[in-house]
C-alpha positions in Angstrom: -63.0 22.5 -68.2 -59.3 21.8 -68.5 -56.9 22.3 -71.3 -53.3 21.5 -72.1 -51.5 24.3 -73.9 -48.2 23.9 -75.7 -46.3 27.2 -76.3 -43.3 27.5 -78.6 -40.7 30.0 -77.5 -38.0 30.7 -80.1 -35.9 33.0 -78.0 -36.3 32.0 -74.4 -33.9 34.6 -72.9 -35.6 37.6 -74.5 -39.2 36.3 -74.2 -39.0 35.0 -70.6 -40.1 38.3 -68.9 -43.2 38.8 -71.0 -44.1 35.2 -70.8 -43.8 35.2 -67.0 -45.9 38.3 -66.7 -48.8 36.6 -68.5 -48.4 33.4 -66.4 -48.4 35.4 -63.2 -51.5 37.4 -64.3 -53.3 34.1 -64.8 -51.6 32.0 -62.1 -54.7 31.0 -60.3 -55.9 29.2 -63.4 -52.6 27.4 -64.2 -52.4 24.1 -62.4 -49.2 22.7 -64.0 -46.2 24.2 -65.9 -43.5 22.2 -67.5 -40.6 23.7 -69.5 -38.9 21.6 -72.1 -35.8 22.8 -74.0 -33.2 20.9 -76.0 -29.7 20.8 -74.7 -26.7 20.9 -77.1 -23.3 19.7 -76.1 -22.6 21.4 -72.8 -25.0 24.3 -73.3 -28.7 25.1 -73.3 -30.4 25.9 -76.6 -32.3 29.2 -76.7 -35.7 27.7 -77.9 -38.1 25.6 -76.1 -41.7 24.5 -75.4 -43.8 25.2 -72.4 -46.7 22.9 -71.4 -49.4 24.4 -69.3 -52.4 22.6 -67.7 -55.0 25.3 -67.6 -58.3 25.3 -65.7 -61.0 28.0 -66.2 -60.4 31.1 -68.2 -58.9 29.0 -71.0 -59.9 31.2 -73.9 -58.6 34.4 -72.3 -55.2 32.8 -71.5 -55.0 31.4 -75.0 -55.8 34.9 -76.4 -53.1 36.5 -74.3 -50.4 34.0 -75.2 -51.2 33.7 -78.9 -50.6 37.4 -79.4 -46.9 36.7 -79.0 -46.3 32.9 -79.5 -47.5 29.9 -81.4 -50.0 28.1 -79.1 -51.5 24.6 -79.5 -54.4 23.7 -77.3 -56.2 20.5 -76.4 -59.4 20.9 -74.3 -60.9 18.1 -72.3 
């Protein structure tokens, strides 16, 4: 089974380390990672959305991420 997860990060600079730790822990089950963040005039905004394509272990990854962030998931 495969899933696409969208994770909303409100404070990217402060949340990045914890987020990366979880992704590294589950790295063998994450096929694709795309980071999207708005850019204001001449600077990055501190919020963003991460899209993950996850294979296997989907529920466990969702549980780990949803403890800290809002996660939307679509399984297929």
